[in-house]
N, C-alpha and C positions, 0 to 999 in steps of 0.2 A: 194732834197729840196721839203718840203711840201707847198702846196699852202696855207695852213691854217697858217703857220708860217710867211708868209710875212706881212709886215706892210702895204704895198700898197693894195688898194682894188683890188680884182681880176679882175674887169672890166678894170682896168687901166694897166693891165699886157698882153702883146702880147704873149700868150702862144704858138702860132704857131712859132713865131720867137725864143722862147726859146727851143722848142723841135727841131727846125731845125738847131740850133747852133751846129757846129761840136765839138766833145769832143776832148781834147788835146791827141796827140798821144804820147806825152812825159811824163813819169811818174812824178808826183809831188815829188820833192826833199824835200819839206818841211814836206810832210806828206806821208812817204812811206808806202806801204802796210805791214800789220803785217804778220809775219810767224805764224804758228800754234803755235810753242813754245813760241812766244812773247804773243800771245793771251791768252795763258793758264796762263801766269803770271800777267795778269792784275787783279787789286784789286779795291774794291770800293774806291771812292774818299775820303770818310770819314775815311777809314782805311789808305789810302796812305798819306793823309795831313790833320790830325786831327786838326791841329792849325787853319785851315779855319773856324772852328766853324760852320759847315753846319747844326747843330741842332736847327735851327731857326724854330719857329712855327708862322703861320699867325693867327692873331686874329683881332677882331673888338674891339675898345676901344673908349669910348667918353671922350674926354679931353676938357677943357676950351679953347674957341678960343684964348684968350690971351696967353695961354701957347703954343698952337701950333704955333701961330705967332711969339713968342719970340724964339722958337727952330728953326723955319725956318730962321729967321734973323741971329741967333747965328751960324747956320750950314754953311752959305754961300753956296759954290758949293757942299759941301757934302749933303748926304741925311739927312733931319732932324730927320727922324725915327731912323737912326743910332746913332744920338746923344742922343736921348731920351733914346735908349736901353743902351747906355754906362753910362748914368747918372743913370739909374735904377741899373745896375750892381754895380757901385760905392757905391750906397746906401746900397744895400745888404751887400758888403764887410765892409762898415762902421758899419752896424748893427752888424755884427759879431764881430768886434773889440769892440764895446760899451759892448756887452753881455760879452765877455771875460774879460774886464777890471771890470765890475760890480762883476762878479764872484770872481776875484782876491781880491778886496775891501771887499767883503763879508767874504772871507776866513782869511783875515788879521784882520778884525774887530772881527771876532769870536774867533780867536786865542789870541787876546790881552787881 
């Protein structure tokens, strides 16, 4: 465990007690050690579970305060940023449908 990854302030942690604590003599049944063959079969998470959509990108964006507050209220316990992302994704899909419909209408008008 890295000291940097802890949420507590390092000054609040008794590192001497942590270091002095005995390690378990019994193997962890929930997380057994990998064999060399198992280790060689490991794949990146994005390859193993592409449906997780790990391809997100961190950005900074300025939004109206009213928009942020509305999405926070609408999101409830979920993350409001996730809700904004879903809304933008749906808007993109809708734009694609609208463009396809416009093209069909143009073709029909042209052939008439």
